[in-house]
PATOR-718072 format. One line per 10 residues: number of its first residue (from 1); for each residue x, y, z of C-alpha. Coordinates in Angstrom, 2 decimals, decimal comma, always signed. Layout:
NUM) X:Y:Z | ...
***
This chain:
1) -36,12:-26,57:-31,57 | -32,64:-24,82:-31,18 | -30,28:-27,73:-30,43 | -28,64:-28,68:-27,62 | -25,01:-26,47:-26,78 | -22,06:-28,12:-28,10 | -20,39:-29,30:-25,06 | -16,73:-29,33:-26,47 | -16,58:-25,82:-27,09 | -14,46:-22,91:-25,20
11) -15,82:-20,35:-23,17 | -14,02:-18,12:-25,83 | -15,94:-19,97:-28,64 | -19,40:-20,09:-26,41 | -19,25:-15,81:-26,03 | -18,32:-15,69:-29,37 | -14,82:-13,64:-28,97 | -12,74:-13,68:-32,13 | -10,67:-16,16:-32,88 | -7,85:-13,95:-33,99
21) -9,66:-10,49:-35,01 | -8,57:-7,24:-33,37 | -10,62:-6,44:-30,34 | -12,91:-3,07:-30,30 | -11,06:-0,33:-28,37 | -13,60:-0,15:-25,68 | -13,62:-3,53:-24,86 | -9,68:-3,14:-24,29 | -10,60:+0,15:-22,49 | -13,26:-1,11:-20,17
31) -10,92:-4,36:-19,23 | -8,20:-2,24:-18,62 | -10,63:-0,08:-15,78 | -10,53:-3,04:-13,94 | -6,81:-2,41:-13,14 | -7,40:+0,76:-11,55 | -9,54:-1,55:-9,00 | -7,19:-4,30:-8,45 | -3,91:-1,88:-8,83 | -5,03:-0,13:-5,96
41) -5,64:-2,45:-3,67 | -2,77:-4,53:-4,11 | -0,61:-1,40:-3,76 | -1,89:+0,53:-0,98 | -2,61:-1,72:+2,04 | +0,96:-3,41:+0,82 | +2,36:+0,63:+1,19 | +0,35:+1,76:+4,19 | -0,42:-1,34:+6,06 | +1,87:-2,41:+7,97
51) +3,18:+0,87:+8,62 | -0,08:+1,93:+9,94 | -0,26:-0,60:+12,36 | +3,41:-0,20:+13,82 | +3,55:+3,35:+13,97 | -0,03:+4,49:+14,27 | -1,72:+2,01:+16,70 | +1,42:+0,66:+17,82 | +1,32:-3,01:+17,46 | +4,35:-5,07:+17,28
61) +6,80:-5,70:+14,43 | +5,64:-9,50:+14,29 | +2,37:-9,37:+15,08 | +0,95:-6,56:+12,32 | +3,02:-8,92:+9,87 | +0,87:-11,61:+11,11 | -1,95:-9,56:+10,28 | -1,23:-9,22:+6,93 | -0,15:-12,79:+6,74 | -3,41:-14,36:+8,04
71) -5,60:-11,77:+5,51 | -3,37:-13,21:+2,48 | -3,84:-17,06:+3,99 | -7,28:-16,77:+3,65 | -7,12:-15,11:+0,66 | -5,31:-17,92:-0,55 | -7,33:-21,02:+1,09 | -10,55:-19,02:-1,29 | -9,35:-18,27:-4,53 | -9,38:-21,94:-5,38
81) -13,53:-21,95:-4,16 | -14,09:-18,32:-5,77 | -12,19:-19,96:-9,43 | -14,83:-23,16:-9,05 | -17,83:-21,12:-8,13 | -16,69:-18,54:-11,21 | -16,87:-21,59:-13,46 | -20,41:-22,68:-12,32 | -21,55:-19,07:-13,14 | -20,12:-19,49:-16,34
91) -21,69:-23,03:-17,07 | -25,06:-21,88:-15,58 | -25,43:-18,87:-16,67 | -22,57:-18,16:-19,68 | -21,06:-15,17:-17,63 | -18,79:-14,22:-14,64 | -20,27:-11,26:-14,05 | -22,46:-11,95:-10,73 | -19,22:-12,68:-8,42 | -17,64:-9,59:-10,12
101) -20,37:-7,17:-8,95 | -20,51:-8,67:-5,49 | -16,56:-7,94:-4,80 | -17,44:-4,39:-6,77 | -19,76:-3,36:-4,19 | -18,21:-5,02:-1,19 | -14,66:-4,37:-1,50 | -14,19:-0,58:-1,14 | -17,07:-0,81:+2,31 | -14,34:-3,35:+3,28
111) -11,29:-1,05:+2,56 | -12,67:+2,03:+4,49 | -13,35:-0,28:+7,57 | -10,05:-1,48:+7,73 | -8,43:+2,07:+8,40 | -11,56:+2,87:+10,72 | -9,74:+1,64:+13,62 | -11,78:+3,79:+16,75 | -9,60:+5,46:+18,44 | -8,57:+4,40:+21,92
121) -8,55:+0,83:+21,70 | -5,38:-1,48:+22,36 | -3,22:-2,52:+20,54 | -4,99:-6,29:+20,98 | -8,25:-4,85:+19,94 | -6,93:-2,79:+16,80 | -5,58:-5,64:+15,47 | -8,23:-7,67:+15,63 | -10,94:-4,92:+14,16 | -7,91:-4,60:+11,27
131) -7,39:-8,12:+10,91 | -10,87:-8,48:+10,58 | -11,95:-5,98:+7,84 | -8,92:-6,67:+6,02 | -10,19:-10,17:+5,20 | -13,90:-9,04:+4,50 | -11,57:-6,99:+1,80 | -8,91:-9,74:+1,01 | -12,67:-11,89:+0,07 | -14,34:-9,43:-1,75
141) -11,44:-8,43:-3,66 | -10,81:-12,25:-4,73 | -14,39:-12,56:-5,96 | -13,63:-9,67:-8,65 | -9,87:-10,98:-9,21 | -10,35:-14,43:-10,00 | -12,91:-14,60:-12,71 | -11,23:-11,21:-13,90 | -8,13:-13,06:-14,74 | -9,90:-15,57:-16,44
151) -11,06:-13,05:-19,01 | -9,00:-13,05:-21,62 | -9,44:-16,26:-22,67 | -12,91:-15,63:-23,60 | -12,05:-12,24:-25,18 | -9,89:-12,65:-27,96 | -7,91:-16,36:-29,32 | -5,84:-14,66:-30,81 | -1,65:-14,84:-29,39 | -0,45:-11,02:-29,81
161) -4,36:-9,54:-29,34 | -4,35:-11,02:-25,61 | -0,89:-9,25:-25,70 | -2,41:-6,07:-26,33 | -5,11:-6,30:-24,05 | -3,06:-7,27:-21,34 | -0,54:-4,05:-22,06 | -3,03:-1,99:-21,35 | -4,33:-3,63:-18,58 | -1,14:-2,98:-16,92
171) -0,93:+0,47:-18,32 | -3,72:+1,54:-16,29 | -2,38:-0,85:-13,45 | +0,34:+1,17:-13,30 | -0,98:+4,57:-12,88 | -3,60:+3,16:-10,40 | +0,15:+2,02:-8,31 | +0,75:+5,78:-9,28 | -2,39:+7,33:-7,94 | -2,79:+5,15:-4,88
181) +1,00:+4,45:-3,99 | +1,67:+8,30:-4,29 | -1,89:+9,76:-4,06 | -2,62:+8,15:-0,34 | -0,03:+8,65:+1,49 | +0,29:+12,51:+0,02 | -3,91:+12,92:+1,87 | -2,35:+10,70:+4,70 | +0,38:+13,59:+4,88 | -2,51:+16,24:+4,72
191) -3,28:+15,30:+8,78 | -0,06:+15,39:+10,44 | -1,37:+16,33:+13,91 | -3,99:+13,48:+13,39 | -2,64:+10,15:+11,88 | -5,91:+7,82:+12,55 | -8,00:+10,71:+10,56 | -5,56:+10,90:+7,89 | -5,67:+7,12:+7,16 | -9,24:+7,15:+7,25
201) -9,86:+9,97:+4,69 | -7,12:+8,33:+2,74 | -9,12:+5,68:+3,03 | -12,61:+6,63:+1,84 | -11,10:+8,63:-1,44 | -9,63:+5,26:-2,16 | -12,85:+3,28:-2,15 | -14,45:+5,99:-4,86 | -11,50:+4,52:-7,24 | -11,68:+1,10:-6,46
211) -15,59:+0,88:-6,63 | -15,16:+2,67:-9,97 | -12,99:+0,55:-11,45 | -14,25:-2,51:-10,28 | -17,86:-1,56:-11,59 | -15,95:-0,78:-14,98 | -14,27:-3,68:-15,29 | -17,01:-6,12:-14,56 | -18,95:-4,64:-17,42 | -16,87:-6,35:-20,00
221) -17,48:-10,03:-18,79 | -19,26:-11,19:-22,02 | -22,56:-12,92:-22,03 | -23,24:-16,19:-23,83 | -27,08:-17,39:-24,98 | -26,55:-20,88:-23,77 | -24,70:-22,60:-20,66 | -21,25:-23,76:-21,08 | -21,00:-27,12:-19,67 | -18,44:-27,49:-16,64
231) -15,67:-29,78:-16,44 | -16,20:-33,20:-16,14 | -16,79:-35,09:-12,93 | -16,63:-31,48:-11,40 | -19,50:-30,82:-9,23 | -19,99:-27,27:-8,05 | -21,22:-26,94:-4,41 | -23,97:-24,43:-3,91 | -22,33:-20,96:-4,02 | -20,29:-19,59:-1,14
241) -19,72:-23,50:-0,03 | -16,28:-25,03:+0,53 | -16,14:-28,19:-1,94 | -12,72:-30,37:-1,66 | -13,17:-30,45:-5,70 | -12,45:-26,75:-6,21 | -9,07:-28,07:-4,32 | -9,01:-30,98:-7,03 | -9,55:-29,06:-9,36 | -6,87:-26,57:-8,79
251) -4,22:-29,10:-8,23 | -5,16:-30,95:-11,14 | -4,40:-28,19:-13,20 | -1,35:-28,19:-11,75 | -0,31:-31,82:-12,40 | -1,06:-31,55:-15,89 | +0,04:-28,23:-17,34 | +3,94:-28,33:-16,98 | +4,04:-24,44:-18,46 | +1,35:-23,07:-15,91
261) +3,61:-24,33:-13,12 | +7,05:-22,46:-14,41 | +4,68:-19,36:-15,27 | +3,29:-19,42:-11,84 | +6,28:-20,26:-9,79 | +8,30:-17,49:-11,76 | +5,70:-15,07:-11,23 | +5,04:-16,21:-7,48 | +8,71:-15,21:-6,90 | +8,97:-12,25:-8,41
271) +5,58:-11,20:-6,51 | +7,22:-11,71:-3,26 | +10,36:-9,69:-4,66 | +8,21:-6,91:-5,52 | +6,09:-7,86:-2,32 | +9,07:-7,03:-0,20 | +10,25:-3,64:-1,91 | +6,69:-2,51:-2,00 | +6,39:-2,97:+1,90 | +9,61:-1,65:+2,34
281) +9,33:+1,38:+0,60 | +7,76:+3,46:+3,87 | +10,80:+2,37:+5,66 | +13,40:+3,36:+3,12 | +11,64:+6,87:+2,83 | +11,70:+7,44:+6,48 | +14,66:+6,05:+7,76 | +17,12:+5,50:+5,00 | +16,24:+8,63:+3,20 | +15,55:+10,53:+6,38
291) +12,42:+11,68:+4,83 | +8,87:+10,33:+5,39 | +7,27:+11,87:+2,33 | +10,09:+10,79:+0,05 | +8,20:+7,53:-0,63 | +5,86:+9,66:-2,92 | +9,38:+10,20:-4,68 | +9,66:+6,47:-4,88 | +6,99:+5,92:-6,59 | +7,01:+8,50:-8,85
301) +10,54:+7,16:-10,11 | +9,13:+3,86:-10,19 | +5,29:+4,53:-11,84 | +6,56:+7,12:-14,76 | +8,85:+4,62:-16,43 | +6,51:+1,57:-16,50 | +3,78:+4,27:-18,06 | +5,64:+4,57:-20,83 | +7,40:+1,78:-21,70 | +4,61:-0,89:-21,18
311) +3,58:-0,82:-25,17 | +7,70:-0,87:-25,62 | +7,38:-4,63:-23,63 | +4,29:-5,34:-26,47 | +6,44:-4,43:-29,46 | +9,67:-7,03:-27,85 | +7,02:-9,22:-27,42 | +5,25:-9,41:-31,12 | +9,22:-9,28:-32,25 | +11,07:-12,02:-30,14
321) +8,29:-13,95:-28,54 | +6,10:-13,02:-24,88 | +8,55:-15,84:-22,67 | +11,68:-14,61:-24,48 | +10,71:-10,69:-23,66 | +9,68:-11,90:-20,24 | +12,60:-12,90:-18,89 | +14,61:-10,44:-20,75 | +11,99:-7,93:-18,31 | +12,55:-10,02:-15,34
331) +16,53:-10,08:-16,23 | +16,86:-5,51:-16,12 | +14,84:-5,95:-12,73 | +17,50:-8,07:-11,25 | +19,83:-5,45:-12,15 | +18,01:-2,72:-10,85 | +18,13:-4,23:-7,74 | +21,44:-5,29:-7,70 | +22,46:-1,70:-7,49 | +20,75:-0,66:-4,82
341) +22,59:-3,01:-2,18 | +25,00:+0,42:-2,45 | +22,66:+2,11:-0,47 | +23,55:-0,09:+2,58 | +26,65:+1,97:+2,89 | +25,93:+5,06:+0,57 | +22,12:+5,84:+1,55 | +21,11:+8,83:-0,98 | +18,88:+10,30:-3,74 | +20,66:+8,08:-6,08
351) +18,85:+5,28:-5,39 | +16,11:+7,44:-7,54 | +17,81:+6,38:-10,61 | +17,98:+2,11:-10,20 | +14,11:+2,32:-8,90 | +13,61:+4,24:-12,04 | +14,88:+1,32:-14,13 | +13,21:-1,57:-12,01 | +9,85:+0,51:-12,79 | +10,91:+0,13:-16,86
361) +10,82:-3,84:-16,28 | +8,27:-4,24:-14,04 | +5,70:-3,27:-17,02 | +7,14:-6,35:-18,69 | +6,99:-8,20:-15,56 | +3,21:-7,62:-14,82 | +1,95:-7,94:-18,71 | +3,78:-10,46:-20,32 | +3,29:-13,13:-17,71 | -0,62:-12,06:-17,83
371) -0,76:-12,35:-21,47 | +0,80:-15,81:-21,49 | -1,49:-17,14:-19,26 | -4,39:-17,29:-21,42 | -1,99:-19,49:-24,12 | -2,04:-21,85:-20,80 | -5,26:-22,41:-20,48 | -5,91:-22,56:-24,17 | -3,12:-25,10:-24,80 | -4,72:-27,03:-21,83
381) -8,58:-27,05:-23,00 | -7,33:-28,22:-26,16 | -5,48:-31,38:-24,66 | -8,48:-32,25:-22,93 | -10,58:-32,12:-25,55 | -8,02:-34,42:-27,49 | -8,19:-36,80:-24,23 | -12,09:-36,50:-24,54 | -12,72:-33,98:-22,03 | -15,28:-31,21:-22,37
391) -15,70:-28,05:-20,24 | -13,76:-24,65:-19,29 | -11,76:-24,43:-15,88 | -10,69:-21,22:-16,84 | -11,76:-19,85:-13,43 | -9,51:-22,92:-11,78 | -6,77:-21,18:-13,40 | -7,69:-18,14:-12,45 | -7,96:-18,86:-8,68 | -4,92:-20,91:-8,24
401) -3,23:-17,87:-10,02 | -4,11:-15,68:-7,83 | -3,77:-17,76:-4,45 | -0,01:-17,74:-5,97 | +0,33:-14,30:-6,55 | -1,39:-13,26:-3,27 | +0,92:-15,37:-1,09 | +3,92:-13,88:-2,89 | +2,86:-10,34:-2,35 | +1,35:-11,61:+1,26
411) +5,07:-13,05:+2,14 | +6,73:-10,00:+0,86 | +4,65:-8,49:+4,05 | +6,62:-11,13:+6,10 | +9,76:-11,58:+5,25 | +10,14:-7,67:+5,68 | +8,53:-7,88:+9,36 | +10,67:-10,70:+10,17 | +13,76:-8,79:+9,21 | +12,73:-5,72:+11,30
421) +12,16:-8,08:+14,20 | +15,81:-9,60:+13,76 | +17,61:-6,21:+13,54 | +15,89:-4,79:+16,33 | +13,28:-2,37:+14,40 | +11,75:-0,35:+17,22 | +8,16:+0,17:+16,82 | +6,01:+3,69:+18,07 | +2,78:+5,27:+18,90 | +1,35:+7,80:+16,24
431) +3,60:+11,57:+17,85 | +5,96:+9,50:+19,62 | +10,08:+9,52:+17,82 | +12,33:+6,89:+18,33 | +15,38:+6,34:+16,98 | +16,47:+3,20:+15,47 | +19,73:+0,99:+15,49 | +22,33:+0,68:+12,51 | +21,24:-3,03:+12,28 | +18,07:-1,99:+11,65
441) +18,40:+0,54:+8,74 | +20,90:-1,75:+7,15 | +17,80:-4,75:+7,46 | +15,74:-1,78:+5,69 | +17,94:-1,24:+2,97 | +19,23:-4,77:+2,17 | +15,60:-5,95:+2,41 | +14,88:-3,05:-0,87 | +17,61:-4,48:-2,42 | +19,61:-8,01:-1,99
451) +16,52:-10,02:-1,16 | +14,66:-8,78:-3,71 | +17,80:-9,57:-6,19 | +18,28:-13,30:-5,00 | +14,96:-13,92:-5,54 | +14,57:-12,80:-9,30 | +17,41:-14,67:-9,77 | +16,19:-17,86:-8,42 | +12,91:-17,17:-10,60 | +14,96:-16,43:-13,67
461) +15,70:-20,06:-12,71 | +12,18:-21,22:-12,98 | +11,18:-19,60:-16,33 | +13,61:-21,52:-17,53 | +11,40:-24,55:-17,27 | +8,80:-22,74:-19,54 | +8,50:-23,83:-22,89 | +4,91:-22,84:-24,17 | +5,68:-20,73:-27,96 | +3,52:-19,47:-30,51
471) +4,27:-22,55:-32,65 | +3,02:-24,84:-30,02 | -0,51:-22,54:-29,60 | -1,03:-22,61:-33,31 | -0,19:-26,10:-34,42 | -2,87:-26,53:-31,48 | -5,35:-24,24:-32,71 | -5,28:-25,68:-36,54 | -5,13:-29,40:-34,79 | -8,51:-27,99:-32,93
***
């Protein structure tokens, strides 16, 4: 007769993840493929959705920002729930794969519907259509993204191996940003006389890639021969039910893990900075560079360096540690955004150089904190076992992390629309030409430079409170 499963083991131990051995290349590649979907969905709506609403559907800037914000607020509310349900799936079935597959199926459909507004609808009706479809897309995205974030903890316990795993994920992520960020507007531009059709064709093409990336990424979720017990005192509800227990666990994770608070706080502020720049890129192209198609050039300038430099950040991390490398990448991004302030007085194509510098830093700003998160989760699990606790809550950590990231990225679009409204931005419908006041153009330039620079400075102050080092983890492992 088989003995009862050891309820004190970690998810990584239960699924047979190597303690510190090298992951197979196939595992690294399949995990990285998931970022083709997550990166695509995180990029394209942030780049074109507000512009689609204001300049194609005739929706006011504040209303467009409200649509994005409401959908993201919903995302924030459900992320901790999905995190708890992901832990429940692991406890009952030994894998997080079920929620991930559901997200892989539903997200592409909801994404197409977001840009399939029937012609002739009034702006308020168009707003409602986009809101409902985008909320559905955000829900399916979370079903995949939250357990996806928890997987590195289960795939390997190696400090440097997690950096390797997340480095290649970020390589694919930056490639996805390039493909979706540059290719999406190019597909839309094939239909200059019918913008709504251009957006729809763009969405269909993007949905195919979203499905492929999410489906492949789902396949890497480990499967255990035996269930893994849930955290003590955590009564997981029926799938789909909202339970206060999910939120209590999320708050407990924040309260009990100081490294998690510091890392998440810095990442949220940086997400706000990059989300603001992402949402403003199309406006910078149109009104600062006076070329709507220049958004493609800006994206190439941002992503091409990131693709090349991502492995370099891994080597820097191996030499000086993840947290120091992350701090260095953040400082380089701060310098780049500070340089961009000059376009307020001297607009021109010279801004491509600072954008490229920001792209080189962005690779480290993505891979390094994501490689640090599994370390935080592992340390938390060790400390819980030392206190007599049992069970895994990597899904809870993933849910809170995704909620924080979503807040940062969503508020980027919100801050942009507030700046546009304050500075007098003039909305328009497809085919109608308008002139923007100088105040609006200055607001666009500063929202792409000065405001992100200030946010990056604040994130560095928060990151200074992160004190988890390689030695802390090795000591924890040795004492386990």
